[in-house]
N, C-alpha and C positions, 0 to 999 in steps of 0.2 A: 753625268749620272752613273752611279755604279750599282751593279747587282751581283750578288754572289750566292752560291749554294754549295754546301759540302755534301760529299757522298762517299760511300765506301766501295772499294773494288777489291776482289780477290785476285792476287797474283800468286799462283802456285797455292801453297797452303796458308799464305799470309793474307790478312785483310788490311788494306791501307786506306787511309782517309785522304781525299783530295778536295780541292776547292775549284769549282768552275767559276771563273770571274769574267764579267763583261763590264766595259766602261765605254760610254758614249761621250765623245769629246764635244765641245761646244760647236765645232764645225760639222758635226754629224757623223764623223768617222768612228768606226767601232774598233775597240781593242778587246781581244778575248784571249784567255789562256786557262790552262789547267795546271795547277801546282799543288804541292803538299800543304802549303800554308797560305793564309790570306796575306800575311806580311810579304811573302815572296811574290805574290801576284801584284800587290801594290808597288813593290820595288820595280818590277818589270814595267808596270804602267807608267811610273815616273820616268824611267829611262826612255820609253816610247814617246812620251810628251816632250821630253827634252830634245830628242832627235827630230821631232816634228818642228819644234821652234827653231832649231839650228838650220833647218832647210829653208826657212823663210827669210 
């Protein structure tokens, strides 16, 4: 199950938008990250899932 929320943060004089992303794997383990885009979060999630599967 995935949940995500975007938010803005000021860095110096610039305002940047980020995405807080959480993914709960079917085994109950939680993956969480903050990145500028949802696509980037999902790419990292996919890499995390692949690494989990490679360990098994």
